[in-house]
C-alpha positions in Angstrom: 103.8 112.8 101.7 106.3 114.8 103.2 105.9 114.5 106.9 106.4 117.4 109.9 107.7 115.9 112.5 106.3 118.8 114.7 103.0 118.2 114.5 101.2 115.3 116.6 99.8 113.0 114.2 96.5 112.9 113.7 96.4 116.6 114.3 94.4 119.1 111.9 97.7 120.5 111.1 99.1 117.6 110.9 97.1 116.6 108.1 96.7 120.2 106.4 100.8 120.0 105.6 101.8 116.8 105.9 99.7 115.7 102.6 100.1 119.1 100.8 103.7 118.5 101.8 104.3 121.7 100.5 105.9 123.0 103.9 108.4 120.2 104.3 110.7 123.1 104.5 109.0 124.5 107.3 109.6 121.1 109.1 113.4 121.1 107.7 114.1 124.7 109.9 111.7 123.2 112.9 111.9 119.4 113.3 113.0 117.5 116.1 116.8 117.5 117.4 116.8 114.3 118.9 117.9 111.8 116.8 116.3 108.8 115.2 114.4 106.3 112.8 111.1 106.4 112.8 108.4 103.7 111.4 105.1 105.6 110.1 102.0 105.1 107.7 98.7 105.6 107.4 95.5 102.7 106.3 92.9 103.9 104.6 90.0 101.9 103.2 86.4 102.0 102.4 83.8 101.2 99.8 82.8 103.5 96.8 79.5 103.5 94.3 80.6 105.4 91.0 78.0 105.8 88.3 77.9 106.4 84.6 80.8 104.0 83.7 80.7 101.9 80.8 80.3 98.7 83.1 76.9 101.4 84.3 77.3 101.9 88.3 79.9 99.8 89.9 80.6 99.3 93.4 84.3 98.1 95.4 86.3 98.2 97.8 89.0 100.9 97.3 92.0 101.7 99.2 92.8 105.8 99.2 89.5 106.8 99.5 90.9 110.0 101.4 94.7 109.4 101.0 97.0 106.6 99.6 97.9 103.8 101.9 101.8 104.1 102.5 104.2 103.4 105.2 107.6 104.6 105.2 110.6 105.2 107.3 112.2 108.5 108.6 114.9 109.6 109.9 117.3 112.5 111.6 120.5 113.0 112.7 121.3 116.1 114.9 125.2 116.8 113.6 125.3 119.9 115.8 126.2 124.0 115.0 122.7 123.8 113.3 123.5 121.1 111.0 121.0 118.1 110.3 121.3 115.0 108.4 117.3 113.4 107.3 116.3 111.1 105.1 112.3 109.7 103.8 111.3 106.4 102.5 107.9 106.3 101.9 106.2 103.0 100.1 102.7 103.2 98.6 100.5 99.8 99.6 96.7 99.0 98.5 95.0 97.9 101.4 92.7 96.1 99.3 95.0 93.4 98.0 98.2 93.9 99.8 99.7 95.1 96.0 102.2 97.9 95.2 99.6 99.2 92.2 96.4 99.6 90.9 94.4 100.2 87.7 91.6 103.0 87.6 87.9 101.8 88.0 87.0 101.9 84.3 90.2 99.4 83.3 91.9 100.1 80.5 88.9 102.3 79.0 90.5 105.7 77.1 88.6 108.6 76.5 86.7 108.5 72.7 89.3 111.3 71.8 92.1 109.2 72.4 90.7 105.7 71.0 88.5 106.8 68.1 90.5 107.5 64.9 87.3 109.7 63.7 87.7 112.0 66.8 91.8 112.4 66.7 91.2 114.0 62.5 92.0 110.1 61.1 89.6 110.3 57.9 89.9 108.5 54.5 87.4 107.8 51.7 89.0 104.1 51.3 87.8 101.5 53.6 91.0 100.1 53.9 93.0 103.0 54.4 90.1 104.0 57.6 90.6 100.4 58.8 94.2 100.7 59.0 94.3 104.3 60.9 91.6 102.6 63.3 93.8 99.6 63.8 96.8 101.9 64.1 95.2 104.1 66.9 94.0 100.4 69.0 97.9 99.4 68.9 98.7 102.8 70.3 95.8 102.5 72.8 97.2 99.4 74.3 100.3 101.0 74.6 99.0 104.1 76.9 96.7 101.7 78.5 99.3 99.7 80.0 100.5 103.0 81.9 97.4 104.2 82.5 97.5 104.0 86.5 99.0 104.2 89.4 102.5 102.9 90.1 102.2 100.5 87.5 105.6 99.8 87.2 105.4 98.6 90.6 108.5 100.5 92.6 108.7 99.8 96.3 109.4 103.8 97.4 107.6 105.3 94.6 105.9 107.7 97.3 109.6 109.4 98.5 112.9 108.7 98.7 115.5 111.5 99.5 118.3 112.3 101.5 118.8 115.9 102.7 121.0 118.0 105.2 119.8 120.8 107.2 122.0 123.8 107.5 121.7 127.1 109.0 120.9 128.4 105.5 118.1 126.2 104.4 118.1 122.7 103.3 119.1 120.8 100.0 117.5 117.4 99.6 118.0 114.7 97.2 116.1 112.0 95.5 112.4 111.6 94.4 110.1 114.5 95.6 107.0 116.2 95.0 107.1 119.3 92.6 107.2 122.5 93.4 103.9 123.4 91.5 101.8 120.3 93.0 103.1 121.7 96.2 101.6 124.6 96.3 98.3 122.8 94.9 98.6 120.6 98.0 98.5 123.5 100.3 95.6 125.3 98.6 93.2 122.7 97.3 91.0 122.6 100.7 91.0 119.0 100.5 94.8 119.1 100.3 94.8 116.5 97.5 92.2 114.0 99.6 89.2 112.1 97.7 87.2 112.7 95.0 86.3 116.1 95.9 90.6 117.2 95.5 90.9 119.6 92.2 93.0 117.4 91.0 90.9 114.5 90.2 89.2 116.3 87.2 92.4 116.4 85.3 93.8 112.9 85.9 94.8 112.0 82.1 96.6 113.6 80.7 97.7 114.8 84.3 98.4 118.5 84.6 100.9 118.3 87.2 104.0 116.3 87.4 103.5 115.2 91.0 106.5 113.3 92.0 109.8 113.5 90.2 112.9 111.0 90.3 116.5 112.3 90.3 115.9 115.9 91.7 117.9 118.3 93.7 115.6 120.8 95.4 117.0 123.5 98.4 114.4 124.4 100.8 114.6 127.2 103.3 111.9 128.8 105.2 112.2 132.0 107.7 109.5 134.2 109.7 106.2 132.9 107.6 108.3 132.8 104.5 109.0 129.4 102.9 110.4 128.8 99.4 112.0 126.3 97.3 114.0 125.9 94.1 114.6 122.5 92.5 116.2 120.7 89.1 116.2 117.2 87.8 119.2 116.9 85.5 116.5 114.6 83.3 119.5 111.5 83.0 118.6 110.5 79.7 120.7 109.2 77.6 119.8 111.3 74.9 121.2 114.3 77.0 120.3 117.9 75.5 118.0 118.8 78.6 115.5 115.2 77.9 113.8 114.7 80.5 115.0 117.4 82.7 112.5 119.3 84.8 113.2 123.1 86.8 110.6 124.6 89.3 110.4 126.9 92.1 107.7 127.9 94.8 107.3 130.7 97.3 104.7 131.1 100.0 103.6 133.6 102.9 101.7 132.9 106.2 100.6 135.2 108.8 97.8 133.8 111.4 94.6 134.4 109.2 96.2 134.3 105.9 98.4 132.7 103.3 99.4 133.1 99.5 101.5 130.6 97.4 103.2 130.3 93.8 104.2 127.4 92.3 105.7 126.7 89.0 107.3 123.2 87.2 108.2 122.7 84.1 109.4 119.6 82.4 111.0 118.7 78.9 110.4 115.6 77.1 112.4 113.0 75.6 113.5 114.9 73.0 114.3 117.9 75.4 111.4 119.9 74.3 109.6 122.0 76.7 106.6 119.9 77.8 103.9 120.4 80.4 104.2 123.5 82.2 102.1 124.2 85.3 101.6 127.6 87.1 99.6 127.2 90.3 98.6 130.9 92.8 96.7 129.6 96.1 95.6 131.6 98.6 93.8 130.9 102.1 92.2 132.8 104.8 91.2 131.6 107.9 88.3 132.2 110.0 89.0 130.7 113.4 88.8 127.0 113.3 86.9 127.3 109.7 89.2 127.8 106.3 88.1 129.4 103.4 91.0 128.6 99.8 91.6 129.0 96.6 94.0 127.9 93.6 94.3 128.9 90.2 96.1 127.0 87.7 97.5 127.5 84.1 98.4 124.4 82.6 100.2 124.0 78.9 102.0 121.3 77.2 103.0 121.9 73.2 105.2 119.2 73.1 103.4 116.2 75.1 106.1 113.7 76.5 106.7 110.1 75.5 104.9 110.4 72.3 107.8 109.9 69.5 108.3 106.7 69.8 104.7 105.8 68.5 105.5 106.2 64.3 108.6 103.1 64.9 106.3 101.1 67.2 103.7 100.9 64.4 105.5 100.5 61.2 105.6 96.8 61.6 101.4 97.4 62.3 101.2 98.9 59.2 103.5 96.5 56.7 100.7 95.6 54.8 100.1 99.0 53.6 103.4 99.0 51.8 105.0 103.0 50.7 102.3 104.2 52.7 103.1 102.7 55.8 105.6 105.1 56.8 103.2 108.8 56.1 101.0 106.7 58.1 102.5 106.0 60.5 104.0 109.5 61.5 100.5 111.2 60.6 99.1 108.8 63.1 101.8 109.8 65.4 101.0 113.4 64.8 97.2 113.1 65.4 98.6 111.9 69.2 100.4 114.4 70.2 98.1 117.3 69.3 95.4 115.5 71.2 97.7 115.2 74.4 98.2 119.1 73.9 97.3 120.9 77.2 96.8 124.3 77.3 94.0 124.9 80.2 93.2 126.7 83.6 92.0 124.8 86.7 90.1 126.7 89.0 89.1 125.9 92.4 87.1 127.1 95.7 86.8 125.3 99.1 85.3 125.8 102.2 86.2 123.4 105.7 84.3 123.8 108.9 85.5 122.3 111.8 83.7 121.9 115.2 84.7 119.3 117.7 85.2 116.0 116.1 83.5 117.1 112.9 85.0 118.2 109.5 83.0 119.1 106.6 84.6 120.5 103.4 82.5 121.9 100.4 84.4 122.2 96.9 83.7 123.4 93.5 86.6 122.6 91.0 86.1 123.9 87.1 88.5 123.0 84.4 88.5 125.0 80.9 89.8 122.9 78.1 91.2 125.8 75.7 92.2 122.8 73.3 89.9 122.0 70.5 88.9 119.0 72.3 87.1 121.4 74.3 87.1 118.9 76.9 85.9 120.7 79.9 85.0 119.3 83.6 83.9 120.4 86.7 82.7 118.7 90.0 81.3 119.8 93.0 80.9 118.0 96.4 81.0 117.6 100.5 83.5 115.2 102.3 82.7 114.5 106.2 85.1 113.3 108.7 84.2 112.5 112.3 87.8 111.7 114.3 87.2 108.7 116.8 91.0 109.3 117.8 94.0 111.2 116.8 94.9 108.4 114.7 91.6 107.1 113.8 88.5 108.6 111.8 85.5 107.8 109.7 85.3 109.7 106.5 81.9 110.2 103.8 82.4 111.6 100.1 80.2 112.7 98.2 80.9 114.1 94.6 79.6 115.0 91.5 81.3 115.1 87.5 79.5 117.2 84.9 81.4 116.2 81.8 81.0 118.3 78.7 81.8 118.0 75.0 84.7 115.4 74.7 85.6 115.2 78.2 84.8 111.5 80.4 86.5 111.9 83.9 85.4 109.6 86.5 85.5 110.5 89.9 88.9 107.9 91.6 89.9 108.6 95.4 93.4 110.3 96.8 95.0 107.0 96.2 93.5 105.4 92.9 92.1 107.1 89.6 88.1 106.4 88.7 89.1 106.5 85.0 86.8 107.6 82.4 83.1 107.5 81.5 81.2 105.4 79.0 80.8 107.9 76.6 82.0 111.7 75.7 79.9 114.2 77.8 78.6 111.7 80.2 78.6 112.8 84.0 79.7 110.5 87.5 78.8 110.3 90.9 80.9 108.9 93.3 79.7 108.3 97.0 82.8 106.8 99.6 82.5 105.9 103.1 86.2 104.8 104.2 87.9 104.7 107.5 91.6 105.9 108.0 94.0 105.0 110.7 97.4 106.9 111.0 100.8 104.8 112.7 
């Protein structure tokens, strides 16, 4: 994520702010004056053991136990008079395979509520039509599963790619950037989005945050402990009418011992209808070297993105139904739209204790799903880091996910998704050991 030039690599401040990315405007305001281009990065790899999956318990080597491995290039040029140019190009890399993308631990499996016709509300007394319903659902699931993963399109600079101009009156950045609500979430999540203990891990799919957005213009400012940003992306869709556009803002007030922030992001779907909207409120308090932090996020989405093509995509598959093909395709599409709608609240509370080379974090997370699926999920656990040097540390994470009703979330890491458990309501435990090196 955005890196703060004025903090040394490996410091606690660097990890907290760089990962959260919410204070990249602080780097804009306080960055170094020397010109230059810097190659930087992070490699994080380890062993993870996850239970409750369809295959039982799975042990694997994974990239991103704490943070997603990445490399990047950043640069800045002092233009004089308080003006400065800067850029960041940051690429994902999978340390276990050398690739640019990965799939969940559970593979392409989707939760039962997305893959079983009966749970989708598709029922018929006719065996022929019921079979057609399930076949159609299987076809839609196959399309969805293709996008179920991290950077499945394999973009090189998938993490960040932007150019900016710093002025005495704030900074303007353009390109692929972290969104406003996610920045606030990352700031007040005690894990700063790291590991399976992060609150964001229990809301992987459908995701409750737009993490990054392309073609985005942002204005950022920071002064005397107050910082904020405005963000807009036009969508650049051929459909026009605000299709796929995004708006957001955040504000943060930081004192020596207390900090509070608010973030908001809303994005339109491919038809120009208001879609995923995330409102995040966070606060933290420092007790010497220790920190107590909490987050509350309200998530709504009445018009899920990317589902308007389901009906037309199903018509060839349902051609054997004759005049019933079109109504059946439309019905299946409407059921998928309904199940992908969101209305829930994400809550997080965490505490971090630092003593010398030792850092111990504990947290409790809960997502209350207010939709008919009632796919509630909570997690709790601990993460321990032992610092070997300014650049290298060892990490251990233990997390339990408790799924209720139709929830099936399995733990992942910062760099990968856990996916889903074997069945609805099945819990999952993750134990991970890893090493992380920054350069």
